[in-house]
C-alpha positions in Angstrom: -11.3 0.1 9.1 -13.4 2.7 7.1 -13.0 3.8 3.6 -12.2 7.1 4.6 -8.9 5.7 6.2 -8.3 3.8 2.7 -8.8 7.1 0.8 -6.2 9.2 2.9 -3.6 6.1 2.7 -4.0 6.1 -1.1 -3.7 9.9 -1.3 -0.4 9.6 0.7 0.7 6.7 -1.4 0.2 8.6 -4.8 1.6 11.8 -3.3 4.6 9.8 -2.1 4.9 8.1 -5.7 4.8 11.4 -7.8 7.3 13.1 -5.8 9.8 10.4 -5.5 9.0 9.1 -9.1 11.6 6.4 -10.3 12.9 5.9 -6.9 12.4 3.4 -3.9 10.5 4.8 -1.0 10.9 3.4 2.6 7.7 4.1 4.8 7.5 3.2 8.7 4.0 2.8 9.6 1.3 1.2 11.7 -0.2 -1.9 10.8 -3.6 -0.4 10.1 -2.1 2.2 7.8 -0.3 -0.9 5.9 -3.6 -2.6 5.6 -5.3 0.6 4.5 -2.6 0.9 1.6 -3.0 -2.8 0.9 -6.8 -2.4 0.6 -6.2 0.5 -1.7 -3.3 -1.3 -3.9 -5.8 -4.2 -4.1 -9.0 -2.2 -4.9 -10.4 -4.4 -1.9 -13.2 -3.6 0.7 -11.7 -2.2 4.0 -12.8 -5.1 5.7 -11.4 -7.6 3.7 -7.9 -6.0 4.5 -8.4 -6.8 8.0 -7.5 -10.6 7.1 -3.9 -9.7 6.4 -1.8 -10.3 9.6 0.8 -7.5 10.1 3.4 -8.1 12.6 5.7 -5.7 14.3 8.9 -4.9 12.4 7.6 -7.1 9.5 8.2 -5.7 5.7 5.4 -5.0 3.1 6.3 -4.1 -0.2 4.2 -2.6 -3.0 5.6 -1.6 -6.0 3.9 1.1 -8.4 4.0 -0.1 -12.1 3.6 2.6 -14.6 1.5 1.9 -17.6 1.1 3.4 -20.8 -2.1 2.1 -22.1 -3.7 0.9 -19.0 -2.6 3.7 -16.6 -1.0 2.7 -13.2 -1.2 0.0 -11.2 0.1 -1.5 -8.0 1.8 -5.0 -7.4 1.9 -6.5 -3.9 5.5 -8.1 -3.8 5.0 -9.5 -0.2 3.2 -9.0 3.1 4.3 -9.1 6.7 7.9 -10.6 5.3 9.9 -10.9 8.7 13.9 -10.4 8.0 
């Protein structure tokens, strides 16, 4: 995974978040895209995101937290949850 992939996913996350502000968004994605989104949300190196196991049909939840004094942030609610 490269930093360019992270930037693409981060841009997509922000675009969707702004377009659907205040609403839940469900995204169906490949494990690599999920790892890239996690790397962007956690602000970690792409190689570190490879440590996340993403099973087929699992659920990963990222919450966008709007802040007033510190700007926006991401909360990783859970990763690779099997329902």
